[in-house]
N, C-alpha and C positions, 0 to 999 in steps of 0.2 A: 504494499498499500504507498501510497505520495501522499502531500499533502491537495493533491487533485482530485486521485481517483487510485480505486479499489480493483484488483483485478482479479475475475470471477473464472475459476476453473474446474470442468468436470472432467475425467477420464475414462475413458473405453478402454480397458484392457482385454486384449485380444491371449486367449491363455490355451497354448495344445497339448491336450493329456495324455499322460504315459499311459497310454494304450499300445497294444504292439498292431493289431490291427484297428481299418478304418471305422467310422463312425456307424456306417450304415453295410460293411463288407466285410471280405475277411483279406482286403488287398493289406500288404505291409505297411507301416508306417517308415519302418527305415529312412535315417537320414541320409541324403548321399549317393544313391542307386543311379544306373544312368535313368537316363530320361525316359519319360513314359514304358517304364517297366513295370510299375505297380499301380496296374488300372485295370479295371474290368467292367461288363457292362453296366453295371451298379453307377461305379463313378461317373460313369460318363453320362447318363440316363437315357440311356440305349430304347426302346419300347419294349414294353414286356420285361425288363429285369426290376425285379422287386426287393425293396432294401430290406435288411434284417439289423435292427437295434442292436449296439455294443451294449451288453451288459454291464460291463465294468468301465465305461464311460459314466454311465448314471453312478453309478456307484463312488466314481470320484466326484463328480458335479453335488452330489448330496455331501460327500465329505468335506469338500470347501466350501458348502451353503455353510454346513454346523459351525467350521471353525470361523467364518465370517459375519456368524448371528444372524442367519438368512433366516426367515422365514422357508417353510418346503411344504408348500401346498400337498393335498393328496393325488392332486388332481391335473397332469402337464398334458398339454399335446403339439403335435407339428406343424410347419406351417411352410408354405411356399413363398419364398420373396424374390421377386419376379426382378431381373434385372441381368443385361448381357455385357459379360465382361470376354474377351477374347480365349480367356484362361478356365472359361466355367461352361463348358459347350454345351449343357443340357437349358441354360437360361434360364435358370432357375436355384436358387440356393436355398437346400432344408435348413429351415432355422424355428426360432419359437418367436411366437408374436404377443398375444395378448395374454398367454398363461402361460410363465417359462416354469423352470423346474426349481428357483429359487428366488427371492425378492426380498427386499425391505431388511435391511443388515443395515454393519456398520465394522468400521475397523479404526482402531485405537492407534494414533500418533504422535510422537515425542522427539524432541532433537535435545540429548546428552548436551551438545553446546547450547543450549540456550536460546536458538536464533528463533524459536516461536514456542510458546505455550502449547502443551501437550493438547490434543483433541480429537475429538469424534467424527470420523469423516463417514456420514450415510452412505452406504450400497442403496442404490434403487434396484437391481435386479444382476442375475449372474442367470445365462441361459446357453442351452448348448445349442451349437449348428456345426454344420459341416464348413471346411474351410473350401479356398478356390483352387486354383494350381498355378504355376506361375510363367510370368513372360519375361522374354528377355530381349533386351532390344538393343540392335550394334546401330552407335551413334557415330562410328568412327568416320563414317563415310555418306553421303548421301545415297539415300536408296538402303542402306543396308536392310538385310534381313532385323524380322522379329521371330524369336523363336519361344514354342509353347511345351513348357513340361509339365504336363496333370499327375506328377507321384502324388502332390500335397491334396490333387483333390477328394475330397471325403474325408481329411484329416479330421477328429476329433475336435473342437475349438468350446472351450468354455469364455462364453463375454462378460466381463465382470464389469456395470457400468456404475461410475458413482453418482450422487449427486453434486452440483457446484457448492462444495464446499472446501474448496481449495483456494489459497488466496496468495500464493506465491509460488515462484519456481522452487525454493528450500523444501516447501510442504508438498509439493507434487513428489520429488524426488524422495521425502521420505515415507509418504504413500504408497511410494512403487516399490523401494525397499523393504517395504515389512508387507507388504502383499507377495513378493518376491520369496524372500525369506518362511513365511508362509506356505506356501505352496511347496516349497522345496524340504520343507521340516516334513511335511505330507507325504511326502513321495506323487502329488499329484502331477506335476509337472518337472521338467529340468531346466525349465525358464533359461535355454540356452537362447540369449537373445541374437548370437551370427546364426542361429541356422533357422531363425525366424518362430520361436518357440512361444513368445514373447514377444507382443508387438502394440503399440499403444497409438489412440487418437487424442490427442485434446482438444478440448473445447473450449475456448479463451473468448471473453469477452471484459468491457471494462464497466464499470459503475461508477460514474461522473457526478461528484456533489459540487450542482451550481450553486447551492447556497439559499436551495427552496426548502428542503427536507425539513431543517430545523423550523422552517416557521408554519408551515402549513400540515406537517406528515406526508406529503407526498415523495412517493420511490426517486431515485436519486436515477439520474439519464442514462441509459442502457446503452452502450454501441450492440450494433448486429454482432450476433456470434457466428466467431471462425470454428473451424474444425479444420486441424494439422492432422493429416493420415500418417500413418503408418510409421511411426518414431522408431528405432529398433537398438536405442541407446537412452541411458538413463541421462548422461550428460546431453543429448539431444533433444529430450524433453526440457531438461533446464532453458540449455539456449532458445528453443525454438517459441514457447511460453513468454520468455522475458524479452525476444524481439518483436515478437506480437503483439505483447501488451504496447511497447514503447511505439511501435508502427501504428496499430489503433488510436491510440494516443495524437500522433502526429495527424494522420486520418482526419481524426473527429472534430481538433481545432481548425482542420482547413475547411472539414465542409458541414459540419453539426448535423451528419448523416447519425438516425437512432435506427434503434433497433424497431424491427416493422418497416421502415423505410427502405430498404434490401433485403432481399433474400439470404439465408445460411448459407456462405462460401463456406467448400472447400479449398485447403491448401495443402501444399506439398514442402516438406522441410529442405532446402538444400545446404546439406551441412557443409559443403567446401564454401560456397559463399558468406554460409553464413544467415539466410536470410528464407522468408515462406515467398512461395509462390502461387499465384492463382491458378488452379486447376478448372473447378466447375462451379454452379451452384450447388448447394446442398441440397437433395432430394428429400421430401417430406415420407411420413410413411404413407401416404394415401398413393403416392407414385409408385411403390412396391406393390401395390394392388398384392399385398399379401390374402391369401384363401386356404385352411386347413389342408394337410398333404393326404390325400386320399390313401396314398399306400405304404402309409403306418399307424400304426394306432395310437390311440391315446396313453400313457401309462399313470398307474396308478400306485403311491408309493405310501405306505401306513407309516403310522408312528413306530409301529413295532420296528418297522426295517430302520429308518432313523434311527432309533435307540441301538439298533444292532450295530452300525455304520459309527455312531460316538462310541461305542465300545469297546471298538478295535483301531481305535486313533493316536496317536502319539502326540506325546506331549508337545504343545504349544509353546512357540517362542517366547510367549508373553510369560507365558506361566513359567518357563524356565528361566528369567529372569530372576520372576520373584524367588522364586525355588535357591538361586544363586546365592541372593543376596539373605534371605533369613537362612539357610541352612549352612550357609558357608561364608559368611558374613564379609560378602564383597560388594564394595561401593558400586553402585549405578553404574558406574563409568565403565569398571572391571567386565561386570557380570555383559553390558551390551556390548562389548567389545566382543568375549566369548561365544555370547550365543548369535552374533550378527555373524560368525566365519561360520556357519553352518552347523548341522548335527555329526558333521564329524568332528571336528574342534569340540565341539561341545559334549560327548560322550569322552573323547579325551581328557579334556579338565575332569570329568566325574570319576574316571577310574584315576586318573594319577592324586585327586582328591582324596580320594577313599584310600588309597595305599599309604599317603602320607599322612594324614589328619589333620593336614594344615592346609585351607583353602585358599589363604593370600596369597604364600608365600608357591602355589600352584598359579596363582592366578598369575601373580608375578613374573617367576618363569616361563610360560605359555606367552604372555603378553607382548615379553620383550623383549624374550631371547627364539622362544619355536618358532612365533610369526615372523620376526627378522629376517630368519634364516628360510623359512620359506619364500618370501618373498622376495630376498635376495638370491635364493637359488631358484627362484619360479618352480617350485614342485610342490606337489601336494604331499598332505599330511602322512601318507602312506608312504610317499618316495621319499620323504624325508629320513625313512628310516630309523627313530626314535622310538620304541615303543615305547606306552604307559608304564609301562613297568621298569623300563631303565630310567626313564627321566624321574620317577620316583625314589628310584637309587639314590639319584644324584641328590636330590632335595634332602634325602635322608641323613646322608654323609655328611652334608653343611651342619644341619639341624646337631648332628652328635657329636661334631665339633672333631671329626675326621677327615674333613677336607677342608681345608681354608676358604672363608669364601671369597680370598683375593686370587684363586687361581681356580675358583669353579667354573667361572668364565673358559677358561681355557680347556680346561676338563671336557666342557660342553662341547665345544665345539669340536675336541680330538672324536669324542665317542659318535659326534656327526658324521665327520670327516671319513673315520674308520671302521665305522658301526660296531663300536666296544661299549662293554658296561664299563660303569664308573669304575668298577677294580680294575678293571683290564686301561683303560685311561690315565687310571692314578697311578699305575702302574707304569706306563709305558712314561709320562712326566716323570716317574721320580718323586711324587707326592708320596709324602707320608705323616703322618700325626706327630703334633712336636709335644714332649712330654712339659709339663707345666714347669718341673723345676729347671729344669732344660732352657725351659724358656725367662726364666726370671735369672739366671746365672747370664743368657746373654745383657740383659738389659742392665745388670749389677755393671757388665764388663762399659757397656756402649757411656755408662753415665760416669763412672771414673774419667775415659779419655774424653770426657767432653761435661770439663765443670761451666763452662759459661750459658750451654744448653740449660745446665741446673739452676745456676745462678738467675738466668733468665725466668725459668718456671717459679720459682720462687718468690721473682717479684712479680707474681700475678699473671705472666704471659704463658698460660699453658699451652697456646698454640705452637711453642716453639719446640714441644715436644716433637712433632710431626716430621723434625731434620732427621730425629732418631730411626723414627720408621723405615726410611731408606737403607742407612746402613745394617739395621738388623737383618731386611731381604737381602743384600749382599752378602751376607756373613751365612747365612740360611735361609732360603728360596722359600721353606714352608711354614717361616715364622708367620703368623698372622696380624694382620697389623694392627684390629682392633685390642687385641689382647698385648701387643708389644704398647701400646698407646695407654693400656688401663696400668700393668705392672710397672710402667717407668713412675706413670706419675702417682700410684703408692707407695714406692720407693722415695721417689722426691719426698712426700709427705712425711715422709717417716724419719727423714734427716735433719 
């Protein structure tokens, strides 16, 4: 929001469901197959071909509905949405219109950085539909070819439509991040945006305060709604929203054009140029001439079926964050970082924390070292090669005083580099626990050789003892800096 206008944003998210076969036939949904090798008469809508509903797609839709606090009506049906695209050869899309499988729920979002207050984003509906194919246009030369790949045709999608409750690009990104996290935790979708498993349309317009609302209660002026289509990255969504808000503000200043003065417009996002470009005027639902699909029976979903799906669901991200805070004493920031890494890292934390009995130290090691190394090496947790029991062993060695904290980092790095246990890495590095009496003898030796430091500390400058730590490390690399400092200060106090 600025002093002049408020950005109003609603998102339509198209999620490919994690089924092995398509929504209405047995064709594979495997990504990357040779073009047009995963099609059949049902995908193409050929005469006489009858669709058969994918039961798993319905289960995944119900699961998503429960997770998003959506109502799940007992009766839902299928409709034909009429329009022609080259990559949808049958001329209509099998979708849902007036009776979607789920409706009227919400998703709560927050920003640990405080960019906005926690808020609840209402979700209008989440309905099932089939995807179209893919068109590829050769734009390298005039008259270039257009290629059609129908492998995606009939792939099951869940279209999740939010109410226009988002007010900034940051809120939109937080909504999408939380939604993607939830869907991947459930295993409903892999949400791979590079492969088209999650695509976003953003509906954007402005509410402009012309100073009348406070006077007579009138609504603020609204600009025409623009739908920015097929955004395939969160960064693209952010940039498109920010650009579109500024473009509409400039346009309103020039034309004073309000909603109703101009049809809803569809625009495309040019990521390289950083601009949206007009494509067409947006059709209304009447333009699609919806009618019930005569080839598919409506679906009845009983409350018992919903309860059955709910009982089998995995723990959701929001609940897991709360559990990490309450059961392990983690601050919200740490809990958020761990949960947001995905189910694999969260389970890894739970395993290590259970073995060490110290959630905070476990969180520190995972967020500060494990994730850093994964990012630096561009590997997954599995590829990192540090099982939970090995990290737990490292943390316990430090807690037991067997591994000086000053040498824990190099021990960790060697464990990862050479696939070693903590004992193996410590042996290779020559790390041994230093006996307390041995350490005290070393400190006495250092104090005798450095009378000025002793005098400085006795004069009130405790920081002066820090110069002895480096000397101690040279004489014995396994000397723990913290213990050296404490012993030296204790001995000086007795002088």
